[in-house]
N, C-alpha and C positions, 0 to 999 in steps of 0.2 A: 148262439154267440157268435160274432164275427170272427174270422181268423185275425190273429195279431198282425198280419201283413195289411189286411184289408182295413184294419181299424185305424193303423197309423196312415196308411195312405189317402184315408178319406177325412183327416183332421180339418176342422174348420175352427176359426176363432170365434167364440160365441160371446155376443155383448148385450143380449137381452134375455133374460132369465123370468123363469115363473116364481111365485111365491113358495114353492115347496123347499124345505129345509133339508139339510144334507144331516145323517144321523152321526152320532159319535163312533159307531161302527165303521161307518164307510170312511169317516176322516182317518180312524186309526188304519184301516186297510190301504188307503191311499199313501199314508205316511210311511207305511211299511214297504211299500213298493218303492217309495222314494229312496229310502235308506239302503235298498237293495241295489241301488247302482253301482258302479265301480267308482272305487275311491282311490287317488294316487296315495302309495305306500301305506294305505290303511289309515289315513289321517283323519278321515271323516270330517272336515273342516267347513261344513256348513250347518246352518241354524234356519229354523222356520218360525217366524213370527205370525201366530194366528191372530189377527187382529177383530176382536169379537165387540168390543166398545163401540156403539154408534156414532157417537161424537169424535172419538179418534178417526174412524174411517171417514166420516165427512171431512175431518181437516185434511187428511191424507189425499183424499178426492179432490179437493181444492188446490193442494200443492201440485197434484199430478195432472195440471191442465183441465180441471172440472170433468173428469171421466166419471159420468154418472153411474155407470156399471159397477164401480168400485162400493158404492152404497147399496145396490140393488142386487148384487149376486148374494147367495147362500152363504159363502165363505170368501173371506179375503185374506191370503197368506202372503206375508213377504219373505223372501228367499235371500239370506245373507251368505256371503263368504265369512266363516269364523275361526279366526285363530286365538282369540282372546281365551277360549277354553283351554288350549293348550299351554298358554301363559299361565293359567291358574293351576294347571298340573305341574309345569315346567317353568318356574319364574325366571330361569336363566336362559330361556329359549330366545334363539338370535332371531328376532322376527323383523320385517320390514322390507326383506329383498324382493326384487320384483318377480322371483319364481314363485313366491307365495302368493302374490296377486293373480299369476296365471292359473296355479294349481286351484286355488280357491273358487275362480271363475269356471274353470272347466268343471270341476267336483259339484258345484252347485247348479249349473245348466243342466248336467247328466241327472242330477238327482230330481230337478223339476220336471225334466221331460218324462221320466219315470212316473211322476206324479199325475201329470195330465193323461197320460196313455191309461193310466190305472183309473183315473176318473171318468174317462171317457167309455172304458169297457163296461162301466155300470149305467151308461144312459146319461151321464152327466157331460157338461161341456164348460169350457174356459177360455180366457184370454189372459196373455202375459201382459203386465204392466210396466214397461221400462220407464214410463213417466214419473215414477217416484224419484228418478233421478235428477227431474228439473230443478228441484228445490232438496238437495240430498241433506244439506246440514240440518234443515228444519226436521226432515224425517228422521234423522239420527237423534235430534233432541226429543222429539215426540216419542220415539221408542225406546229412549234411553239406553241407548246402544254405547257400550264401552268402547276403548280403543281397540283396533284390530278386528272390528266387526264391521262389514260392508255391506250395506242393503243394496242389492243388484238389481231385484224387479219384483213385482208383485204377481199374484195370481187370483184372479176372480174364478170362482166355480160355484156352478148351481145347475137346475135343469133348464136346457135350452127352451125358449119360447117358441123359436122356429130355428130350422136349421139352414142357415144362407147357402149360397152357391159356393162351391170350390174355386179357389184362387188358382189359376193356372201357375205352375212353377217352371223354371227356366229348363229348357230341355236338356237331357244328359250330355249330349254332345258339346256343350258349352262347359258345364261344370266338371267333366270327367276328362283327366288328360292321361296319357300313355306315355310313361317314363321321363316325360319332361312338360314344362308348360308350354302351352300352345296359345296364341291369340285367339280371339272370338272369329268363330266362322260367321261373316257379314250376312250371309244369305238366311242363315238359321236364325241369327238375331232378329232379321226384318220379320221372318214369319212370326216369332215370339212376341214382337211389338204389336203387330196386327192382331194377335191372340188377345192380347192384354188390352187393347184399346175396345176390342169388341166386349170383353169381360166387365170393363168399366162402364161401358155405354148401356149394356142390357142386364145388369144384376139388379136384384130388387131394390136394394137401397144404396143411398149415398153414390148416384150415378155422376159420372163425370167423364170428361174427355182427355184422356192421357195415356200415352203408351210408356212402356218400362224406360226406356231411354230418357224421356221427359220427366218421370219420377226421380232417376238417377240424378238428372241434372239439377233438379229442384232442391234435391236433398242434400248432395254431395257438394254444394257450391258456397254452403253456409256455414258457420262455425256451429259445431255441436258441443254444447255444454262446456265452453272453454274454461269453466271453473274446476273441472274435475281432477286435475292434476294436482293443484293446490289442496283440495280438499283432501285427496288420498294420502299427501304427505302429511296432513293435519291429522289424519285418524290412524297413521302409523305405517301407511302402506307405500310401497315401492320408493323407499327412501335411496336403495342401492341396488 
């Protein structure tokens, strides 16, 4: 068995899966690991929707920009920030503040990261699906999610058909700041851009010519789901 550090450091997003299923026991172990993540004030404000209905999965895949691996993976789970459970327990709960949104997102992300690490320790692989937020209101309707439940992302899980190359991450000198925030070291960034351009050109699948600066320029100069704030308000989140 790999060490935990090696396991985490060798993470890849898996989008191609074999036909092998995941056992109920494996799912239980993964969810137990997910639940063991830290949770703010012991609120435990996350829920997992296991999507087992094939038609429902297909509908979600279409709404998520036709990501075929949603249909092809052995398991597809949707991770939600969830304060509806607390409302059921405490009908006079003062919900809707921005802090609940922050806590819900943090807790759920920690939970999901534990899940993928646990799955990878069993030889499984997966990929997170932020695309469920492309049509988030339709997703809420399909899953019959009540107020104060927020679907954040999906997770495809299964046995990898193959292991893709590891995508290079930003050098630590750029992301680690000592005592105060520092601007990017342009020389280190230049080297990283060359590294990323080589990665995209020579990886096995989906080759393209692009460096990291160009990727950021492409993604950050367009609106990203501008409907999200109004949806959050409608679902009871971030009212104040």
